[in-house]
N, C-alpha and C positions, 0 to 999 in steps of 0.2 A: 723449228724452222728458222733459218737464217735469212733475213731480208737485208739487202744492200740497196740504199737509196742514194742516188747521185743528183746533187743540186749545187749550183755554183755558190749558193749561200746556205747557211744554217739559220735556224730561228733566232739565234743570238747576235747575228751580224747586224750592224747598224743599217745596212742596205736591205735587210730582209723585209718582206711585206706579207700580205695576206696569204700568198701561196705557201710560204715557208711556215707560217703559223698553222695553216690547215694541215700540212704534211706532218708537222710536229705533233699535233693533236692525234692524228690518225696513228702515227708510229708509236706514240706513247701507249696507246691502247693495245697495240700488238704486243708490246713489252709486258703489259699487265696480264695479257692472255698467255704469257709464258714463252714468247718467241724472242729471238735475238735480232736486234736491229743495229746496223752500222750505217752511219751517214757520212758520206764524203763530200766535202765542200772546199772552197778556197780558204786561204788563211790570212786574215788581217794581222798586221804586225803585233797588235796588243793581245792576240789570242794564243792560247796554248795549242800545240799541234794535236794533242789528243786529250779528250775529257769525256766524262760520263755525266749526262744530264737527264734526269727523269728516266734513267735506265737505258738511254740510247747512247751507243758508242760513237762519239764524234771524232772524225779524222780530218784534219785541215791541212791541205797541201797546196802550194802554189797560188797563182792569181786566178782571175776569172776565166782566163783562157787555158793556162797550163794545167789547171785542175782536171781538164778533160784527159790529158796524158796520164796524170797520177791515178785517176779512176781506172783507166785501162790497165795500168801496171798492177794495181791492187787486185782487180778482178782476176787477172791471169794468174797471179800468185796464189789466190785463195779460192779459185773457182770450184774446187771440189767440195768446199764447205758452204757454198752459197746456193740457196734454193730459189730465191726470187731477186731480180734486179729491177728496181724502179728508176727509170730514166725520166727525171723531172725536167721538162723543157721550160726554160724561162728565157726566151729569146735565143739562147745558145743551147745546142744539143750535145749529148755525150756519145752519139753514134753507136749505141749498143747493138743495133741490128747487124753491125759489121763484125761483132766479136762475141756476143752472148747468144747461147742456144735459144731458139725461138720459144721453147717451152718454159724457159726461165724468165723471160723478159716481159715487162709491161711499161707503157709510156704514160706519163701523167703530164697533162698540159692545161694550164689555166687560161691562157689566151694566146692567140697568134699575134705576135708583136705588130706585124704589118707596118702601118705608118708611125707607130711609136719609134721606130728606128730613126725617123727624121728629127725626133726630139732627143735621142740618146747620143748621136754622133754627128760630127760636122760632115758636110759634103766633101768628097764623094763617098766617104766611109759609110754614111747612112744608107746610100743607095745600094752599096755592095752588101751591107747587112740585110737589107730588105729583100734583095734578089736571092741571096744565098739561103735565107730562111725558107723562102718559097720553094726553091729547088730541092733543098734537103728534105723538107716535109713531103714534097710531091714524089720524090724518087726513092729516098732511103727509108722513110717511115710509112710509105704508102700502104703496106700490108700489115702494119703493127696493130696490136690490141691497144686501144687508147682509152684512158679515163680522162674526162674533163668535167668541169663544174657547172657549165651553163649551156643552154640551147644555142646561144649566139656563137660560142666557140665551136660547138659541134657543126653548125652550119658552115662556118668558115673552113673547117677541116674537110668537109664534104666537097666544097668548091675546089679544094686542092687535090681532089681525086681519091681521098680516103673513103673507103666504103662505110656507109652508115651502120652496117651490121658489126663493124669492128669498133664502134664507138659506144661507150657507156657514160651516161651523165650521172655524176654524184654531186648534188648541190652541197654547198658549204653550210655549216651550222655554227652555232655559237653557244657557249655555256650561258645559263640563265644567271645574270648578274644579281648580286645582293646589294641593295641600297636601303638607306633609312626609310621606314614606312611613312614618316611624316614629311618627306622631302617635297617641297613645292617648286613649281615653275618660277622662273625669275619674273619680277613685276614689270620689267621692261622687255621689249622684243629682243630675243637673243638667238644667235646662230653659233653652232659649234662645228669645227672642221678638224678631223684628225686622220686624214688619208695620205699624209706624206707631203713633203715639200720638194717637188721635182717639176721641171718644166712641163712634162706630159700631163700633170694634174691641173694645169691652167688656173692656178690660184689667183692670178691677176684678174681673171674674169669674175671671180667671187668678190674681189675687192672693188671692182668697177660697179658691181651690183650693189654693194654696200654704200658706195658713194651716191648712187641713184636713190636708194631707199632712205638714206639719212635725211633727205629733204622733207620726207613725210614722217619719218620716225627719228627725230634728232637724238634720242637716247638709245638707239640700237647698239647692241654689243655683238661683236664678231670675235670669237675666241678660237685660237689655233693651238692645238696640242701637238707635242712632238718636237723634233729636232729644231734647234734655233742656231744653226751654223751652216756654213757653205755658201757658195756663190748665189744659188737661187734664193736662199733666205735673205741675203743682203739685198738682192734685187727687189724682193717683196717689201723689205723694210724701207727701201728708197721710194718705192711706189706709195707706201703709207704716208711717209713724211711729205712727199711732193703734193699729195692730194689732201693733206690736212685731215687725216683719218686717225690720228693718234688717240683721240678721245673715244673712238669707237672700236678700235682694234686692239686686242690683247694677245701677246705671244706667251703662253704659259709654260712652254718647255715640256720636258718629260715628267709625267706624274705616275704615282702608283696606280695600279688597276682600280683600287677603291676610289681614289681621288678623281681619276678619269671618269668613272661611272657616274659619280655625283655631278660633275660638270656637264656631262652629256645629258643626264636625266633631267636636269633643271632647265635645259635649253628648249626653245620652241621648235627648232628645225635644224637639220644637218644638211650638208651639201656634197655633191660629187660632180666635178666638171672635167673629169679625165677625158683624154682622147679615146680611151676604151678601157674596160676592165675585164678580168676573167670572171669575176662575180661582184666584188665590192664588199669585203668583209666589214669595213667600217660602217657601211650603211646597215648591214645586218645587225651589228652590235648596237647601233642606235635604235633600231627597230625593237630589239629585245628590251630596251629601256623606255619604250613608248614614245620615241622621237621620230616623227615623219621626216622623210628626205625629199629634197628637190634635186633632181639629177638631169644631166644632159641626156638626150635620147641616143645613147651609144651602146655598143655591144657590152654585155655584162651588167651595166647599170639598169638597163630595161628588164633584165632577168631578175635582179635583186629587189627592184621596187615595183609594186603593183600599182599602176596609175589610178589615182583617186581612192586607193584603199590603204596603202602604207606610205604614200607620198605622191609626188607629181613628177611627170616627165615634162621638161620644157618644150615649147613649140619648136625651137631651133637652138643651136649652140651659140648663144649670144648673151652678154651680160644683161641686155635689156629684157630679154624673155626670162632670164633667170630671176631678175628683180620682180618681174610681173608675177611669176609663180610663187615666189616667197611672200609677196604682198597678199596674194590670195589666201595663203595659210594664216598669215598674221591677222587678217581682217575677219576671218570666218571661224569663230570659236567652236561652233558645232562641228565643222569639217575637221578642224585640228584635233578635237577630242575623239572623233570617230576614227581618224587615222591612227591616233595614238593607241587606242584600244585594239584596233585591227592588227597593228604591227606587233603588239605584245602577243596576241593570240596566235598569229602565224608563226612566230619564232619559238613557241613552246613545243 
């Protein structure tokens, strides 16, 4: 069977997130089962136009918009050899209901972007994007077979007029990480964040919470893993300097998977303050390492974290309530240990 997956990014793109990692894991398993997988995405300047990674044939063409046209051309040229087309919606759609036979196509959507558009683009483009997404999903994808990863996203799709019977929920998973058996938690209160540095992640809220907590926990450490470049990173750096948080905040950059797992596993808690998530793969990875999460009560995050079992949902979306929930975990060793054990069990 030949599977064609359409996504504006591939898992190796610097802009890729949990959605691309999820799809990459699923598709690599199809390859191991003997199927052929072709993945069409946009092409960053430094990437080759074609490559084979983990058995998946990657074809990179155009930018985040023009790749929609390149995907159409590729399909029309090779349609006789393609058995299934996966239209992975990540804010932008590939409009496969307009040109792929219904029996061949399936739609994969992690989240309805919604108000994320307000963080992605300046006005009025943000409003245009938001309205267009609603219209396209409501009218072009209304009768499609849709896979999604959370109940929250499924509920949003139903509100847009998509029938519940056409939606299947396939929750994300994670590999069981391997860490040294004698690894201990840090002696000081520690927080790790590795969910990406973009405005929609609201990392400033996390830093404001650190500023509040520092008064009670002067030796608190907040460590950020991942990209240390771009406008938003510099904005975060400026915030750290202005609020005298340099002794409490560390930007560790990109680490190997083993290094990342060690940093996460020795931390007391992880955070997610996104506007919304499809699921929240970083939270799931942390849970597998026995690290409870404190998350804002938003779509996706409330699906990924079981309140008072694998972490806490804040009362509202504010740094003050974030700091309050973090402090609750810091101060209650029994609660923290119970959450750590529950998180590991649930992820197995």
